[in-house]
C-alpha positions in Angstrom: -5.9 -17.2 28.1 -4.6 -20.8 28.2 -1.1 -21.5 27.2 -2.0 -23.9 24.4 -4.1 -21.3 22.7 -1.3 -18.8 22.8 1.1 -21.4 21.4 -1.4 -22.3 18.7 -1.9 -18.6 17.7 1.9 -18.0 17.4 2.4 -21.3 15.5 -0.5 -20.5 13.0 0.8 -16.9 12.6 4.3 -18.2 11.8 2.9 -20.6 9.2 0.9 -17.9 7.5 3.8 -15.5 7.4 6.3 -18.1 6.1 4.1 -19.6 3.4 1.7 -16.7 2.7 -1.1 -19.1 3.3 -4.8 -18.2 3.4 -6.9 -18.6 6.4 -8.5 -21.7 4.8 -5.1 -23.3 4.1 -4.0 -22.7 7.6 -7.2 -24.1 9.0 -6.8 -27.3 7.0 -3.1 -27.6 8.0 -3.8 -27.3 11.7 -7.2 -29.1 11.7 -9.2 -26.3 13.1 -12.0 -24.0 11.8 -11.4 -20.9 9.7 -13.1 -18.8 12.3 -10.6 -20.1 15.0 -7.6 -19.3 12.7 -9.0 -15.8 12.1 -9.7 -15.1 15.8 -6.2 -16.4 16.7 -4.5 -14.3 14.1 -6.5 -11.1 14.4 -7.6 -10.8 18.0 -5.5 -13.0 20.2 -2.2 -12.3 18.5 -2.5 -8.6 19.1 -2.2 -9.3 22.9 0.4 -12.1 22.6 2.8 -10.6 20.0 1.8 -7.3 18.4 4.7 -7.3 16.0 3.8 -10.7 14.6 0.1 -9.6 14.4 1.1 -6.7 12.1 2.9 -9.1 9.8 0.0 -11.6 9.7 -2.4 -8.8 9.0 -0.3 -7.8 5.9 -0.5 -11.3 4.5 -4.2 -11.6 5.3 -4.9 -8.3 3.6 -3.0 -9.3 0.4 -5.0 -12.6 0.4 -8.2 -10.7 0.8 -7.4 -8.4 -2.2 -6.5 -11.4 -4.4 -9.5 -13.6 -3.3 -11.7 -12.7 -6.2 -8.9 -13.5 -8.7 -8.3 -16.9 -7.1 -12.0 -17.7 -7.2 -12.2 -16.9 -10.9 -9.2 -19.0 -11.7 -10.7 -22.0 -9.8 -13.9 -21.6 -11.7 -12.1 -21.4 -15.0 -10.1 -24.5 -14.1 -13.3 -26.4 -13.1 -15.0 -25.7 -16.4 -11.9 -26.5 -18.5 -11.8 -29.9 -16.9 -15.4 -30.5 -17.6 -14.9 -29.6 -21.3 -12.0 -32.0 -21.7 
């Protein structure tokens, strides 16, 4: 694996752990695709830094559990703005 990929994976993982960011937020911050963020954090990080991979997995699991709630809130906000 190339060095810049390893560095990127660790940097993205650190960002997600610090800010509790979603995959989508991390992708936007680093200017890469969601699938690249996911692959970096789930697959590549296991090889590079297993301890950090576990921490990122915890954050991603929480985000996945809350995803349907965030979607509902976004829809509610959208329709409240249309009404006003």
